[in-house]
PyMOL CGO cylinders between C-alpha atoms (Angstrom):
from pymol import cmd
from pymol.cgo import CYLINDER

trace = [
    CYLINDER, 21.80, -55.91, -11.12, 20.56, -54.68, -7.74, 0.3, 1, 1, 1, 1, 1, 1,
    CYLINDER, 20.56, -54.68, -7.74, 23.59, -52.43, -7.46, 0.3, 1, 1, 1, 1, 1, 1,
    CYLINDER, 23.59, -52.43, -7.46, 22.77, -50.95, -10.86, 0.3, 1, 1, 1, 1, 1, 1,
    CYLINDER, 22.77, -50.95, -10.86, 19.20, -50.15, -9.76, 0.3, 1, 1, 1, 1, 1, 1,
    CYLINDER, 19.20, -50.15, -9.76, 20.44, -48.56, -6.55, 0.3, 1, 1, 1, 1, 1, 1,
    CYLINDER, 20.44, -48.56, -6.55, 22.93, -46.46, -8.54, 0.3, 1, 1, 1, 1, 1, 1,
    CYLINDER, 22.93, -46.46, -8.54, 20.27, -45.31, -11.02, 0.3, 1, 1, 1, 1, 1, 1,
    CYLINDER, 20.27, -45.31, -11.02, 17.92, -44.37, -8.17, 0.3, 1, 1, 1, 1, 1, 1,
    CYLINDER, 17.92, -44.37, -8.17, 20.68, -42.43, -6.45, 0.3, 1, 1, 1, 1, 1, 1,
    CYLINDER, 20.68, -42.43, -6.45, 21.43, -40.54, -9.69, 0.3, 1, 1, 1, 1, 1, 1,
    CYLINDER, 21.43, -40.54, -9.69, 17.74, -39.76, -10.18, 0.3, 1, 1, 1, 1, 1, 1,
    CYLINDER, 17.74, -39.76, -10.18, 17.42, -38.47, -6.62, 0.3, 1, 1, 1, 1, 1, 1,
    CYLINDER, 17.42, -38.47, -6.62, 20.50, -36.31, -6.99, 0.3, 1, 1, 1, 1, 1, 1,
    CYLINDER, 20.50, -36.31, -6.99, 19.07, -34.85, -10.24, 0.3, 1, 1, 1, 1, 1, 1,
    CYLINDER, 19.07, -34.85, -10.24, 15.80, -34.04, -8.45, 0.3, 1, 1, 1, 1, 1, 1,
    CYLINDER, 15.80, -34.04, -8.45, 17.70, -32.32, -5.67, 0.3, 1, 1, 1, 1, 1, 1,
    CYLINDER, 17.70, -32.32, -5.67, 19.66, -30.30, -8.23, 0.3, 1, 1, 1, 1, 1, 1,
    CYLINDER, 19.66, -30.30, -8.23, 16.43, -29.28, -9.99, 0.3, 1, 1, 1, 1, 1, 1,
    CYLINDER, 16.43, -29.28, -9.99, 14.88, -28.27, -6.65, 0.3, 1, 1, 1, 1, 1, 1,
    CYLINDER, 14.88, -28.27, -6.65, 17.90, -26.18, -5.72, 0.3, 1, 1, 1, 1, 1, 1,
    CYLINDER, 17.90, -26.18, -5.72, 17.93, -24.51, -9.15, 0.3, 1, 1, 1, 1, 1, 1,
    CYLINDER, 17.93, -24.51, -9.15, 14.19, -23.79, -8.92, 0.3, 1, 1, 1, 1, 1, 1,
    CYLINDER, 14.19, -23.79, -8.92, 14.58, -22.35, -5.42, 0.3, 1, 1, 1, 1, 1, 1,
    CYLINDER, 14.58, -22.35, -5.42, 17.48, -20.18, -6.57, 0.3, 1, 1, 1, 1, 1, 1,
    CYLINDER, 17.48, -20.18, -6.57, 15.55, -18.87, -9.58, 0.3, 1, 1, 1, 1, 1, 1,
    CYLINDER, 15.55, -18.87, -9.58, 12.54, -18.05, -7.37, 0.3, 1, 1, 1, 1, 1, 1,
    CYLINDER, 12.54, -18.05, -7.37, 14.79, -16.25, -4.87, 0.3, 1, 1, 1, 1, 1, 1,
    CYLINDER, 14.79, -16.25, -4.87, 16.33, -14.17, -7.66, 0.3, 1, 1, 1, 1, 1, 1,
    CYLINDER, 16.33, -14.17, -7.66, 12.88, -13.28, -9.02, 0.3, 1, 1, 1, 1, 1, 1,
    CYLINDER, 12.88, -13.28, -9.02, 11.69, -12.28, -5.55, 0.3, 1, 1, 1, 1, 1, 1,
    CYLINDER, 11.69, -12.28, -5.55, 14.73, -10.06, -5.05, 0.3, 1, 1, 1, 1, 1, 1,
    CYLINDER, 14.73, -10.06, -5.05, 14.14, -8.36, -8.39, 0.3, 1, 1, 1, 1, 1, 1,
    CYLINDER, 14.14, -8.36, -8.39, 10.41, -8.02, -7.73, 0.3, 1, 1, 1, 1, 1, 1,
    CYLINDER, 10.41, -8.02, -7.73, 10.95, -6.32, -4.36, 0.3, 1, 1, 1, 1, 1, 1,
    CYLINDER, 10.95, -6.32, -4.36, 13.48, -3.99, -5.99, 0.3, 1, 1, 1, 1, 1, 1,
    CYLINDER, 13.48, -3.99, -5.99, 10.85, -2.91, -8.55, 0.3, 1, 1, 1, 1, 1, 1,
    CYLINDER, 10.85, -2.91, -8.55, 8.34, -2.07, -5.81, 0.3, 1, 1, 1, 1, 1, 1,
    CYLINDER, 8.34, -2.07, -5.81, 10.97, -0.30, -3.72, 0.3, 1, 1, 1, 1, 1, 1,
    CYLINDER, 10.97, -0.30, -3.72, 11.85, 1.92, -6.70, 0.3, 1, 1, 1, 1, 1, 1,
    CYLINDER, 11.85, 1.92, -6.70, 8.18, 2.76, -7.32, 0.3, 1, 1, 1, 1, 1, 1,
    CYLINDER, 8.18, 2.76, -7.32, 7.71, 3.71, -3.67, 0.3, 1, 1, 1, 1, 1, 1,
    CYLINDER, 7.71, 3.71, -3.67, 10.83, 5.89, -3.75, 0.3, 1, 1, 1, 1, 1, 1,
    CYLINDER, 10.83, 5.89, -3.75, 9.57, 7.67, -6.84, 0.3, 1, 1, 1, 1, 1, 1,
    CYLINDER, 9.57, 7.67, -6.84, 6.20, 8.57, -5.28, 0.3, 1, 1, 1, 1, 1, 1,
    CYLINDER, 6.20, 8.57, -5.28, 7.75, 9.39, -1.89, 0.3, 1, 1, 1, 1, 1, 1,
    CYLINDER, 7.75, 9.39, -1.89, 10.26, 11.73, -3.54, 0.3, 1, 1, 1, 1, 1, 1,
    CYLINDER, 10.26, 11.73, -3.54, 7.42, 13.64, -5.23, 0.3, 1, 1, 1, 1, 1, 1,
    CYLINDER, 7.42, 13.64, -5.23, 5.69, 14.04, -1.87, 0.3, 1, 1, 1, 1, 1, 1,
    CYLINDER, 5.69, 14.04, -1.87, 8.93, 15.13, -0.18, 0.3, 1, 1, 1, 1, 1, 1,
    CYLINDER, 8.93, 15.13, -0.18, 9.44, 17.76, -2.87, 0.3, 1, 1, 1, 1, 1, 1,
    CYLINDER, 9.44, 17.76, -2.87, 5.89, 19.02, -2.32, 0.3, 1, 1, 1, 1, 1, 1,
    CYLINDER, 5.89, 19.02, -2.32, 6.53, 19.28, 1.43, 0.3, 1, 1, 1, 1, 1, 1,
    CYLINDER, 6.53, 19.28, 1.43, 9.79, 21.16, 0.79, 0.3, 1, 1, 1, 1, 1, 1,
    CYLINDER, 9.79, 21.16, 0.79, 8.03, 23.56, -1.59, 0.3, 1, 1, 1, 1, 1, 1,
    CYLINDER, 8.03, 23.56, -1.59, 5.38, 24.48, 0.99, 0.3, 1, 1, 1, 1, 1, 1,
    CYLINDER, 5.38, 24.48, 0.99, 8.00, 24.80, 3.73, 0.3, 1, 1, 1, 1, 1, 1,
    CYLINDER, 8.00, 24.80, 3.73, 10.14, 27.13, 1.57, 0.3, 1, 1, 1, 1, 1, 1,
    CYLINDER, 10.14, 27.13, 1.57, 7.11, 29.33, 0.91, 0.3, 1, 1, 1, 1, 1, 1,
    CYLINDER, 7.11, 29.33, 0.91, 6.38, 29.47, 4.65, 0.3, 1, 1, 1, 1, 1, 1,
    CYLINDER, 6.38, 29.47, 4.65, 2.97, 28.03, 3.97, 0.3, 1, 1, 1, 1, 1, 1,
    CYLINDER, 2.97, 28.03, 3.97, 0.93, 25.57, 5.97, 0.3, 1, 1, 1, 1, 1, 1,
    CYLINDER, 0.93, 25.57, 5.97, 1.98, 22.06, 4.96, 0.3, 1, 1, 1, 1, 1, 1,
    CYLINDER, 1.98, 22.06, 4.96, -0.72, 19.70, 3.59, 0.3, 1, 1, 1, 1, 1, 1,
    CYLINDER, -0.72, 19.70, 3.59, 1.30, 16.62, 4.63, 0.3, 1, 1, 1, 1, 1, 1,
    CYLINDER, 1.30, 16.62, 4.63, 2.00, 15.56, 8.21, 0.3, 1, 1, 1, 1, 1, 1,
    CYLINDER, 2.00, 15.56, 8.21, 3.79, 12.29, 7.46, 0.3, 1, 1, 1, 1, 1, 1,
    CYLINDER, 3.79, 12.29, 7.46, 4.41, 9.69, 4.78, 0.3, 1, 1, 1, 1, 1, 1,
    CYLINDER, 4.41, 9.69, 4.78, 5.05, 6.01, 5.47, 0.3, 1, 1, 1, 1, 1, 1,
    CYLINDER, 5.05, 6.01, 5.47, 5.37, 2.98, 3.23, 0.3, 1, 1, 1, 1, 1, 1,
    CYLINDER, 5.37, 2.98, 3.23, 5.53, -0.81, 3.24, 0.3, 1, 1, 1, 1, 1, 1,
    CYLINDER, 5.53, -0.81, 3.24, 6.08, -3.76, 0.92, 0.3, 1, 1, 1, 1, 1, 1,
    CYLINDER, 6.08, -3.76, 0.92, 4.41, -7.09, 1.64, 0.3, 1, 1, 1, 1, 1, 1,
    CYLINDER, 4.41, -7.09, 1.64, 6.66, -9.85, 2.93, 0.3, 1, 1, 1, 1, 1, 1,
    CYLINDER, 6.66, -9.85, 2.93, 7.65, -12.51, 0.35, 0.3, 1, 1, 1, 1, 1, 1,
    CYLINDER, 7.65, -12.51, 0.35, 5.59, -15.17, 2.17, 0.3, 1, 1, 1, 1, 1, 1,
    CYLINDER, 5.59, -15.17, 2.17, 2.50, -12.93, 1.99, 0.3, 1, 1, 1, 1, 1, 1,
    CYLINDER, 2.50, -12.93, 1.99, 3.08, -12.37, -1.73, 0.3, 1, 1, 1, 1, 1, 1,
    CYLINDER, 3.08, -12.37, -1.73, 3.43, -16.11, -2.31, 0.3, 1, 1, 1, 1, 1, 1,
    CYLINDER, 3.43, -16.11, -2.31, 0.28, -16.86, -0.31, 0.3, 1, 1, 1, 1, 1, 1,
    CYLINDER, 0.28, -16.86, -0.31, -1.67, -14.31, -2.34, 0.3, 1, 1, 1, 1, 1, 1,
    CYLINDER, -1.67, -14.31, -2.34, -0.50, -15.75, -5.67, 0.3, 1, 1, 1, 1, 1, 1,
    CYLINDER, -0.50, -15.75, -5.67, -1.65, -19.19, -4.50, 0.3, 1, 1, 1, 1, 1, 1,
    CYLINDER, -1.65, -19.19, -4.50, -4.97, -17.84, -3.21, 0.3, 1, 1, 1, 1, 1, 1,
    CYLINDER, -4.97, -17.84, -3.21, -5.64, -16.06, -6.52, 0.3, 1, 1, 1, 1, 1, 1,
    CYLINDER, -5.64, -16.06, -6.52, -4.31, -19.01, -8.55, 0.3, 1, 1, 1, 1, 1, 1,
    CYLINDER, -4.31, -19.01, -8.55, -1.64, -16.86, -10.22, 0.3, 1, 1, 1, 1, 1, 1,
    CYLINDER, -1.64, -16.86, -10.22, 1.40, -18.55, -11.74, 0.3, 1, 1, 1, 1, 1, 1,
    CYLINDER, 1.40, -18.55, -11.74, 4.50, -17.19, -10.04, 0.3, 1, 1, 1, 1, 1, 1,
    CYLINDER, 4.50, -17.19, -10.04, 6.37, -14.77, -12.31, 0.3, 1, 1, 1, 1, 1, 1,
    CYLINDER, 6.37, -14.77, -12.31, 7.38, -11.14, -12.08, 0.3, 1, 1, 1, 1, 1, 1,
    CYLINDER, 7.38, -11.14, -12.08, 5.07, -10.05, -14.91, 0.3, 1, 1, 1, 1, 1, 1,
    CYLINDER, 5.07, -10.05, -14.91, 2.07, -11.99, -13.55, 0.3, 1, 1, 1, 1, 1, 1,
    CYLINDER, 2.07, -11.99, -13.55, 2.45, -10.50, -10.08, 0.3, 1, 1, 1, 1, 1, 1,
    CYLINDER, 2.45, -10.50, -10.08, 2.95, -6.92, -11.32, 0.3, 1, 1, 1, 1, 1, 1,
    CYLINDER, 2.95, -6.92, -11.32, -0.04, -7.06, -13.67, 0.3, 1, 1, 1, 1, 1, 1,
    CYLINDER, -0.04, -7.06, -13.67, -2.47, -8.98, -11.43, 0.3, 1, 1, 1, 1, 1, 1,
    CYLINDER, -2.47, -8.98, -11.43, -1.76, -7.87, -7.83, 0.3, 1, 1, 1, 1, 1, 1,
    CYLINDER, -1.76, -7.87, -7.83, -2.07, -4.18, -6.92, 0.3, 1, 1, 1, 1, 1, 1,
    CYLINDER, -2.07, -4.18, -6.92, -1.49, -3.95, -3.17, 0.3, 1, 1, 1, 1, 1, 1,
    CYLINDER, -1.49, -3.95, -3.17, 2.04, -5.34, -2.69, 0.3, 1, 1, 1, 1, 1, 1,
    CYLINDER, 2.04, -5.34, -2.69, 3.52, -1.85, -2.34, 0.3, 1, 1, 1, 1, 1, 1,
    CYLINDER, 3.52, -1.85, -2.34, 1.72, 0.67, -0.18, 0.3, 1, 1, 1, 1, 1, 1,
    CYLINDER, 1.72, 0.67, -0.18, 2.13, 4.32, 0.78, 0.3, 1, 1, 1, 1, 1, 1,
    CYLINDER, 2.13, 4.32, 0.78, 0.16, 6.08, 3.51, 0.3, 1, 1, 1, 1, 1, 1,
    CYLINDER, 0.16, 6.08, 3.51, -0.09, 9.87, 3.54, 0.3, 1, 1, 1, 1, 1, 1,
    CYLINDER, -0.09, 9.87, 3.54, -1.38, 11.56, 6.70, 0.3, 1, 1, 1, 1, 1, 1,
    CYLINDER, -1.38, 11.56, 6.70, -2.80, 15.07, 6.28, 0.3, 1, 1, 1, 1, 1, 1,
    CYLINDER, -2.80, 15.07, 6.28, -3.95, 17.70, 8.80, 0.3, 1, 1, 1, 1, 1, 1,
    CYLINDER, -3.95, 17.70, 8.80, -7.36, 18.38, 7.25, 0.3, 1, 1, 1, 1, 1, 1,
    CYLINDER, -7.36, 18.38, 7.25, -9.90, 16.79, 4.89, 0.3, 1, 1, 1, 1, 1, 1,
    CYLINDER, -9.90, 16.79, 4.89, -9.26, 19.39, 2.16, 0.3, 1, 1, 1, 1, 1, 1,
    CYLINDER, -9.26, 19.39, 2.16, -5.59, 18.40, 2.24, 0.3, 1, 1, 1, 1, 1, 1,
    CYLINDER, -5.59, 18.40, 2.24, -6.54, 14.81, 1.43, 0.3, 1, 1, 1, 1, 1, 1,
    CYLINDER, -6.54, 14.81, 1.43, -8.18, 15.92, -1.80, 0.3, 1, 1, 1, 1, 1, 1,
    CYLINDER, -8.18, 15.92, -1.80, -5.33, 18.34, -2.55, 0.3, 1, 1, 1, 1, 1, 1,
    CYLINDER, -5.33, 18.34, -2.55, -2.87, 15.42, -2.40, 0.3, 1, 1, 1, 1, 1, 1,
    CYLINDER, -2.87, 15.42, -2.40, -5.27, 13.35, -4.49, 0.3, 1, 1, 1, 1, 1, 1,
    CYLINDER, -5.27, 13.35, -4.49, -5.28, 16.05, -7.21, 0.3, 1, 1, 1, 1, 1, 1,
    CYLINDER, -5.28, 16.05, -7.21, -1.50, 16.37, -6.98, 0.3, 1, 1, 1, 1, 1, 1,
    CYLINDER, -1.50, 16.37, -6.98, -1.03, 12.65, -7.64, 0.3, 1, 1, 1, 1, 1, 1,
    CYLINDER, -1.03, 12.65, -7.64, -3.59, 12.66, -10.46, 0.3, 1, 1, 1, 1, 1, 1,
    CYLINDER, -3.59, 12.66, -10.46, -1.66, 15.47, -12.19, 0.3, 1, 1, 1, 1, 1, 1,
    CYLINDER, -1.66, 15.47, -12.19, 1.68, 13.60, -12.30, 0.3, 1, 1, 1, 1, 1, 1,
    CYLINDER, 1.68, 13.60, -12.30, 2.62, 12.64, -15.86, 0.3, 1, 1, 1, 1, 1, 1,
    CYLINDER, 2.62, 12.64, -15.86, 4.43, 9.45, -14.83, 0.3, 1, 1, 1, 1, 1, 1,
    CYLINDER, 4.43, 9.45, -14.83, 1.65, 8.21, -12.54, 0.3, 1, 1, 1, 1, 1, 1,
    CYLINDER, 1.65, 8.21, -12.54, -1.58, 6.70, -13.85, 0.3, 1, 1, 1, 1, 1, 1,
    CYLINDER, -1.58, 6.70, -13.85, -4.46, 6.49, -11.38, 0.3, 1, 1, 1, 1, 1, 1,
    CYLINDER, -4.46, 6.49, -11.38, -6.32, 3.30, -12.28, 0.3, 1, 1, 1, 1, 1, 1,
    CYLINDER, -6.32, 3.30, -12.28, -8.74, 3.10, -9.34, 0.3, 1, 1, 1, 1, 1, 1,
    CYLINDER, -8.74, 3.10, -9.34, -10.10, 5.46, -6.68, 0.3, 1, 1, 1, 1, 1, 1,
    CYLINDER, -10.10, 5.46, -6.68, -12.08, 4.40, -3.62, 0.3, 1, 1, 1, 1, 1, 1,
    CYLINDER, -12.08, 4.40, -3.62, -13.40, 7.30, -1.58, 0.3, 1, 1, 1, 1, 1, 1,
    CYLINDER, -13.40, 7.30, -1.58, -14.19, 5.97, 1.88, 0.3, 1, 1, 1, 1, 1, 1,
    CYLINDER, -14.19, 5.97, 1.88, -14.51, 9.55, 3.15, 0.3, 1, 1, 1, 1, 1, 1,
    CYLINDER, -14.51, 9.55, 3.15, -17.62, 10.32, 1.11, 0.3, 1, 1, 1, 1, 1, 1,
    CYLINDER, -17.62, 10.32, 1.11, -18.72, 6.68, 1.43, 0.3, 1, 1, 1, 1, 1, 1,
    CYLINDER, -18.72, 6.68, 1.43, -17.36, 5.23, 4.69, 0.3, 1, 1, 1, 1, 1, 1,
    CYLINDER, -17.36, 5.23, 4.69, -17.14, 1.47, 5.19, 0.3, 1, 1, 1, 1, 1, 1,
    CYLINDER, -17.14, 1.47, 5.19, -19.77, -0.17, 7.40, 0.3, 1, 1, 1, 1, 1, 1,
    CYLINDER, -19.77, -0.17, 7.40, -17.23, -0.28, 10.22, 0.3, 1, 1, 1, 1, 1, 1,
    CYLINDER, -17.23, -0.28, 10.22, -16.89, 3.51, 10.11, 0.3, 1, 1, 1, 1, 1, 1,
    CYLINDER, -16.89, 3.51, 10.11, -13.47, 3.42, 8.41, 0.3, 1, 1, 1, 1, 1, 1,
    CYLINDER, -13.47, 3.42, 8.41, -12.63, 6.55, 6.41, 0.3, 1, 1, 1, 1, 1, 1,
    CYLINDER, -12.63, 6.55, 6.41, -9.77, 7.14, 3.98, 0.3, 1, 1, 1, 1, 1, 1,
    CYLINDER, -9.77, 7.14, 3.98, -9.12, 7.83, 0.31, 0.3, 1, 1, 1, 1, 1, 1,
    CYLINDER, -9.12, 7.83, 0.31, -7.55, 4.88, -1.52, 0.3, 1, 1, 1, 1, 1, 1,
    CYLINDER, -7.55, 4.88, -1.52, -5.81, 5.09, -4.89, 0.3, 1, 1, 1, 1, 1, 1,
    CYLINDER, -5.81, 5.09, -4.89, -4.36, 2.32, -7.02, 0.3, 1, 1, 1, 1, 1, 1,
    CYLINDER, -4.36, 2.32, -7.02, -1.73, 3.86, -9.27, 0.3, 1, 1, 1, 1, 1, 1,
    CYLINDER, -1.73, 3.86, -9.27, 0.73, 2.61, -11.87, 0.3, 1, 1, 1, 1, 1, 1,
    CYLINDER, 0.73, 2.61, -11.87, 4.10, 4.30, -11.50, 0.3, 1, 1, 1, 1, 1, 1,
    CYLINDER, 4.10, 4.30, -11.50, 6.30, 4.50, -14.60, 0.3, 1, 1, 1, 1, 1, 1,
    CYLINDER, 6.30, 4.50, -14.60, 9.82, 3.58, -13.45, 0.3, 1, 1, 1, 1, 1, 1,
    CYLINDER, 9.82, 3.58, -13.45, 12.78, 3.72, -15.86, 0.3, 1, 1, 1, 1, 1, 1,
    CYLINDER, 12.78, 3.72, -15.86, 15.08, 0.71, -15.60, 0.3, 1, 1, 1, 1, 1, 1,
    CYLINDER, 15.08, 0.71, -15.60, 18.11, -0.13, -17.77, 0.3, 1, 1, 1, 1, 1, 1,
    CYLINDER, 18.11, -0.13, -17.77, 16.15, -2.42, -20.08, 0.3, 1, 1, 1, 1, 1, 1,
    CYLINDER, 16.15, -2.42, -20.08, 12.73, -0.73, -20.21, 0.3, 1, 1, 1, 1, 1, 1,
    CYLINDER, 12.73, -0.73, -20.21, 10.10, 1.36, -18.46, 0.3, 1, 1, 1, 1, 1, 1,
    CYLINDER, 10.10, 1.36, -18.46, 7.93, -0.68, -16.14, 0.3, 1, 1, 1, 1, 1, 1,
    CYLINDER, 7.93, -0.68, -16.14, 4.56, 0.38, -14.75, 0.3, 1, 1, 1, 1, 1, 1,
    CYLINDER, 4.56, 0.38, -14.75, 4.59, -0.71, -11.11, 0.3, 1, 1, 1, 1, 1, 1,
    CYLINDER, 4.59, -0.71, -11.11, 1.34, -0.73, -9.11, 0.3, 1, 1, 1, 1, 1, 1,
    CYLINDER, 1.34, -0.73, -9.11, 1.24, 1.04, -5.76, 0.3, 1, 1, 1, 1, 1, 1,
    CYLINDER, 1.24, 1.04, -5.76, -1.66, 1.46, -3.35, 0.3, 1, 1, 1, 1, 1, 1,
    CYLINDER, -1.66, 1.46, -3.35, -1.83, 4.95, -1.82, 0.3, 1, 1, 1, 1, 1, 1,
    CYLINDER, -1.83, 4.95, -1.82, -3.95, 5.66, 1.25, 0.3, 1, 1, 1, 1, 1, 1,
    CYLINDER, -3.95, 5.66, 1.25, -4.58, 9.31, 2.09, 0.3, 1, 1, 1, 1, 1, 1,
    CYLINDER, -4.58, 9.31, 2.09, -6.30, 10.24, 5.34, 0.3, 1, 1, 1, 1, 1, 1,
    CYLINDER, -6.30, 10.24, 5.34, -6.42, 12.87, 8.05, 0.3, 1, 1, 1, 1, 1, 1,
    CYLINDER, -6.42, 12.87, 8.05, -4.80, 12.61, 11.48, 0.3, 1, 1, 1, 1, 1, 1,
    CYLINDER, -4.80, 12.61, 11.48, -8.25, 11.97, 12.96, 0.3, 1, 1, 1, 1, 1, 1,
    CYLINDER, -8.25, 11.97, 12.96, -9.05, 9.19, 10.47, 0.3, 1, 1, 1, 1, 1, 1,
    CYLINDER, -9.05, 9.19, 10.47, -5.67, 7.59, 11.13, 0.3, 1, 1, 1, 1, 1, 1,
    CYLINDER, -5.67, 7.59, 11.13, -6.24, 7.79, 14.89, 0.3, 1, 1, 1, 1, 1, 1,
    CYLINDER, -6.24, 7.79, 14.89, -9.47, 5.79, 14.58, 0.3, 1, 1, 1, 1, 1, 1,
    CYLINDER, -9.47, 5.79, 14.58, -8.04, 3.28, 12.08, 0.3, 1, 1, 1, 1, 1, 1,
    CYLINDER, -8.04, 3.28, 12.08, -4.97, 2.52, 14.21, 0.3, 1, 1, 1, 1, 1, 1,
    CYLINDER, -4.97, 2.52, 14.21, -6.96, 1.98, 17.40, 0.3, 1, 1, 1, 1, 1, 1,
    CYLINDER, -6.96, 1.98, 17.40, -9.63, -0.07, 15.58, 0.3, 1, 1, 1, 1, 1, 1,
    CYLINDER, -9.63, -0.07, 15.58, -6.84, -2.30, 14.27, 0.3, 1, 1, 1, 1, 1, 1,
    CYLINDER, -6.84, -2.30, 14.27, -5.51, -2.77, 17.81, 0.3, 1, 1, 1, 1, 1, 1,
    CYLINDER, -5.51, -2.77, 17.81, -8.95, -3.74, 19.08, 0.3, 1, 1, 1, 1, 1, 1,
    CYLINDER, -8.95, -3.74, 19.08, -9.46, -6.30, 16.29, 0.3, 1, 1, 1, 1, 1, 1,
    CYLINDER, -9.46, -6.30, 16.29, -5.93, -7.72, 16.30, 0.3, 1, 1, 1, 1, 1, 1,
    CYLINDER, -5.93, -7.72, 16.30, -7.06, -11.05, 17.80, 0.3, 1, 1, 1, 1, 1, 1,
    CYLINDER, -7.06, -11.05, 17.80, -8.58, -12.83, 14.81, 0.3, 1, 1, 1, 1, 1, 1,
    CYLINDER, -8.58, -12.83, 14.81, -9.66, -15.87, 16.84, 0.3, 1, 1, 1, 1, 1, 1,
    CYLINDER, -9.66, -15.87, 16.84, -11.56, -13.81, 19.44, 0.3, 1, 1, 1, 1, 1, 1,
    CYLINDER, -11.56, -13.81, 19.44, -15.27, -13.27, 18.92, 0.3, 1, 1, 1, 1, 1, 1,
    CYLINDER, -15.27, -13.27, 18.92, -16.03, -9.63, 19.61, 0.3, 1, 1, 1, 1, 1, 1,
    CYLINDER, -16.03, -9.63, 19.61, -19.20, -8.67, 21.48, 0.3, 1, 1, 1, 1, 1, 1,
    CYLINDER, -19.20, -8.67, 21.48, -21.83, -7.20, 19.13, 0.3, 1, 1, 1, 1, 1, 1,
    CYLINDER, -21.83, -7.20, 19.13, -21.80, -3.82, 20.85, 0.3, 1, 1, 1, 1, 1, 1,
    CYLINDER, -21.80, -3.82, 20.85, -18.08, -3.30, 20.06, 0.3, 1, 1, 1, 1, 1, 1,
    CYLINDER, -18.08, -3.30, 20.06, -18.65, -2.79, 16.32, 0.3, 1, 1, 1, 1, 1, 1,
    CYLINDER, -18.65, -2.79, 16.32, -21.62, -0.52, 17.03, 0.3, 1, 1, 1, 1, 1, 1,
    CYLINDER, -21.62, -0.52, 17.03, -19.56, 1.62, 19.39, 0.3, 1, 1, 1, 1, 1, 1,
    CYLINDER, -19.56, 1.62, 19.39, -16.63, 1.78, 16.98, 0.3, 1, 1, 1, 1, 1, 1,
    CYLINDER, -16.63, 1.78, 16.98, -18.93, 3.03, 14.24, 0.3, 1, 1, 1, 1, 1, 1,
    CYLINDER, -18.93, 3.03, 14.24, -20.41, 5.66, 16.56, 0.3, 1, 1, 1, 1, 1, 1,
    CYLINDER, -20.41, 5.66, 16.56, -16.92, 6.80, 17.61, 0.3, 1, 1, 1, 1, 1, 1,
    CYLINDER, -16.92, 6.80, 17.61, -15.90, 6.99, 13.93, 0.3, 1, 1, 1, 1, 1, 1,
    CYLINDER, -15.90, 6.99, 13.93, -18.84, 9.32, 13.30, 0.3, 1, 1, 1, 1, 1, 1,
    CYLINDER, -18.84, 9.32, 13.30, -17.93, 11.48, 16.28, 0.3, 1, 1, 1, 1, 1, 1,
    CYLINDER, -17.93, 11.48, 16.28, -14.35, 11.74, 15.03, 0.3, 1, 1, 1, 1, 1, 1,
    CYLINDER, -14.35, 11.74, 15.03, -15.59, 12.60, 11.52, 0.3, 1, 1, 1, 1, 1, 1,
    CYLINDER, -15.59, 12.60, 11.52, -17.75, 15.36, 12.98, 0.3, 1, 1, 1, 1, 1, 1,
    CYLINDER, -17.75, 15.36, 12.98, -14.73, 16.71, 14.86, 0.3, 1, 1, 1, 1, 1, 1,
    CYLINDER, -14.73, 16.71, 14.86, -12.66, 16.52, 11.66, 0.3, 1, 1, 1, 1, 1, 1,
    CYLINDER, -12.66, 16.52, 11.66, -15.23, 18.68, 9.86, 0.3, 1, 1, 1, 1, 1, 1,
    CYLINDER, -15.23, 18.68, 9.86, -15.42, 21.16, 12.73, 0.3, 1, 1, 1, 1, 1, 1,
    CYLINDER, -15.42, 21.16, 12.73, -11.61, 21.50, 12.77, 0.3, 1, 1, 1, 1, 1, 1,
    CYLINDER, -11.61, 21.50, 12.77, -11.62, 22.12, 9.01, 0.3, 1, 1, 1, 1, 1, 1,
    CYLINDER, -11.62, 22.12, 9.01, -14.21, 24.89, 9.37, 0.3, 1, 1, 1, 1, 1, 1,
    CYLINDER, -14.21, 24.89, 9.37, -12.20, 26.41, 12.21, 0.3, 1, 1, 1, 1, 1, 1,
    CYLINDER, -12.20, 26.41, 12.21, -8.96, 26.23, 10.21, 0.3, 1, 1, 1, 1, 1, 1,
    CYLINDER, -8.96, 26.23, 10.21, -10.58, 27.84, 7.16, 0.3, 1, 1, 1, 1, 1, 1,
    CYLINDER, -10.58, 27.84, 7.16, -11.60, 30.81, 9.27, 0.3, 1, 1, 1, 1, 1, 1,
    CYLINDER, -11.60, 30.81, 9.27, -8.01, 31.54, 10.37, 0.3, 1, 1, 1, 1, 1, 1,
    CYLINDER, -8.01, 31.54, 10.37, -5.64, 29.82, 7.87, 0.3, 1, 1, 1, 1, 1, 1,
    CYLINDER, -5.64, 29.82, 7.87, -4.99, 30.56, 4.22, 0.3, 1, 1, 1, 1, 1, 1,
    CYLINDER, -4.99, 30.56, 4.22, -5.94, 27.38, 2.31, 0.3, 1, 1, 1, 1, 1, 1,
    CYLINDER, -5.94, 27.38, 2.31, -4.82, 28.63, -1.08, 0.3, 1, 1, 1, 1, 1, 1,
    CYLINDER, -4.82, 28.63, -1.08, -2.39, 26.42, -3.03, 0.3, 1, 1, 1, 1, 1, 1,
]
cmd.load_cgo(trace, "trace")
């Protein structure tokens, strides 16, 4: 009788292990597919921006884009966010409820270029802009400036068209300079910063913004800003 109980327990444990392995495998497959969706959405937007750069280069015009970079959150970060937001893990849930997994950053020479790129994105038939946060007109308390868009990119797959969310940040070289250095200063999350640091960072952000505006005025006096 004892042998029978031991055998039944062993069978039950082996079944649990099999279920765990199957669940892990299914999750891994979903993650792989999910990341592929975001990668395709990023490629689609990046290609549009590359074409725009090529067009301006071919016309021998000043280019409104200095650089374009992108990123996709790591799987562990995605999982942590689903748990934090109490979202059941599935491809559809993540795509419809989380907007910042895929990100694109566009760096422009001047402030007017930021809004030119914004208009360009808004005019794309296969891109829906669902949210705009203008931290240039309304900077964050820290002094941070940038234009943020949440868009839904229509990507054609073999089975259907999916609308994949992508966060797009558009900023000038000067804004990016401040944001990158501010991030370096605040990289130690467990270190309590002196009060004057945040005050100084905000003052520097304002000085950089003033310089950005002066450079724009200077550029307009000597460069053709027509589309």
